[in-house]
N, C-alpha and C positions, 0 to 999 in steps of 0.2 A: 380490474382483477377483483374479485370476491372471494372471500373465505367463509366457509360453511363449519361452524362449530355446534356440536349437539343436535344436528339435526337428523333424526332417525330416516327420512326420506332420502336425503342425500349423501349419507354417511356411506363412506367406501366406494362412491360413484365415480366412474373413470370413463373417457370417451367422448366422442362429439356427439352433439345435439343438433341436427341439421346443419346450416352452413354458418351458425351464428356463435354457438357456446361450445367451450370445451372443458371437460372435468378431469382433474387428476389429482393424485394422491401426493402429499410432500409431509414425510412424517406423520403427524397425527391430524393433519389438516386436510379438507378437501377443497381444492382450489377451483375456482370457477372463473374463466376468460373467454375474452371474444377470439375468435380465430383469426388467424394472421391476415392482413390484407397485402395485396400487391398495389401497386401504384396505377390508380385507374386513369390517370391523365397521360400515361405513357412517356412521360419526362424522365430524362436521367435523373440520377441522385446528384446532390450537390457534392462538392468537394469535402465539406464538412460532414455531410451524411455517410460519405464512403469511408471517411476517417475512422468515424464511430464503429461502423460495421467491421472494418478490418481490426479495428481495436477488440472487438467482441470476438471474432474469430481467433485472433492471438491468444486472447484469454482461455477459449474453450480448447484451444489445442494444447495449452500449457497444463489445464486441468485434467486433460486426457492422460497428458504424459506424466504428470505427478502423481495420479492414482496407480498407474503401472509400476511405480518405484515404491515397493512395499514400506521401507523405513520413513520416505517422504508421506506416503498415504497416512501411515500412523500418526504422525505429527499432525496432519490437516485433521483427521478424524478426532483427536483430542481437543482440538479447537471448535468443533462442530456443536451445534446445539441440537435437540430432538428434532426440528425441522430441516436440518441442513446436514448434506453428506459430506464426505472429504472432497469431492468434486466441487461443491458448490464454495467451499473455503477456500481451495485452490483457485478456483476462478475469481474469487473476491481479492485474494492476495495479489493476483497479477495485475487487476483492475484499480487496485487501492495503491496510492503512494505512501511511503511511511512520512510521519511527520517528527520534527524535533519538538519534544514537549517542554524541555527545559534547556537551557545553556547556563552554565555557572561558570562565569569568568571571573569571579571575585578574587581569585588568586594568580590573575594574569596581570603581571605590571611591565610587561616588555621586556622581561629577562629570560635567558636560558634557563631552563628547568621549570619554569611557571607551569602550572596544571590547568587545563579547561577540560570541564566535565560536561557530558551531555545526557539528557534522557529522551531515547527514541521509541515511538509507538509504531507499530507496524501489525498486520493481519498475524503473520506466524514470525518471522524475524529478519532484522538487518544483518547481513553477512560481513560487510565492510563499510567503514566509515573514513573519508578523507577529508582533512581540513585545509584549506587554502586562506592563510592570513594575508589580506590585502589592505593597502592604505586608501585613503580618501578618492584617490584617482585611479583605484583598481590596479595598481602596480602590485605585482606580488612580492610578499615579505618572504613567505616560507611556505611550503607544503608538507604534509606528511600524513600517515595513515594514523588513526586513533586506535587502541587497544580495548577491546571487549572486556568488561568487569563481570560479567555473568555469562552464562550459557543462553540465555534467552534474548541476547543482543538488545538488551533496553539499556543498560548503562554503558557508557564510553569515557575514555580518559585520553587526552592528548597532552603529551609534555612538549613544551615549547623548544625550538632547538636554535633559534636565533633572536639576537637583541633587537628591540623595536623601541626608540625613543618616543614616538608619537603614537603610543599604544591607544592612548583614548580615541583615537580617530580612526582606528581601524575598523575592518569589517572581517567576517569570517564566512567564506564559500564553503558550505558542508555538502558532500556529495555522498549519498547512502545507496547502496547496493543491497537489494532484498532476496530474498529466496528465488523468486523468479527470474533474478539477475537483471532487472529493471534499474536503472540509476535515475534518481531523484536528487535535484540540486536546490539547496535552498540558500538564501543570503540573510545573516543576521549581523545587526549592528553592535559594536562592542557596548557592553551593559545592558542590552536589549532583554536578555534573559529568557523570552519565550514564558508561554503558559499554557 
């Protein structure tokens, strides 16, 4: 895929040229791409290829649904840059898993009432965070839902509900549900912190 900038000959071009090139407009750019190809060998797609195709289809269906929801579309439009639409951002949101940027467990000493804080990054926002505290053999010590500290779903806080004498050998299994309702699970060791 090529992009044309400040080229007076190609500026504003769109459509297909022969069977090789396709021109299209995206924001202030002219995109030049090769036309799609079908498998010439006639072989079936692999399981991995079909999984990726299905994921793209699911992301596309979610994005189409999201832009029909006026308030949700407005949220995606607010995240879009000049060369993106609300559809593009919604598609990316479906396809991109949230990540735990920071886990602050400096105030966790295995006692009821201790606080664990998280900072989470996502395309739009995470709507729910559940934390399982497990021991070194993956036995569940406690589980609970964290509380969002801001409207954007970036900062979260979990208040510990069970005593844990061996707290230094624990791990946190963090489940995050994002706006498209995909669930992402990450495992973080005690004191790891993340960056």
